[in-house]
C-alpha angles and dihedrals in degrees: 000000000000121000114228118213129202115314121259092243095056108097140136095283093049092051093049093046096049095045091046090051090052088048091053091052092048090046092052091049095045095039096238104100100166096051095049093043090055092043092050093048090048092052089047092054092051093044092047093049093049093048092047091052090047091052092050093053092054114084 
């Protein structure tokens, strides 16, 4: 069985964009758009950085 790594399209920008989009939806539902947008973008930055470091360690 072959192990599949992270997809080629997953990068820092994708992580930030997807997490920010989730933050916008949560902000719209909880009526605090700015807080959740910033929180989502922050999570996206951390997630993107971790995944980029993980991709660089793999040969």
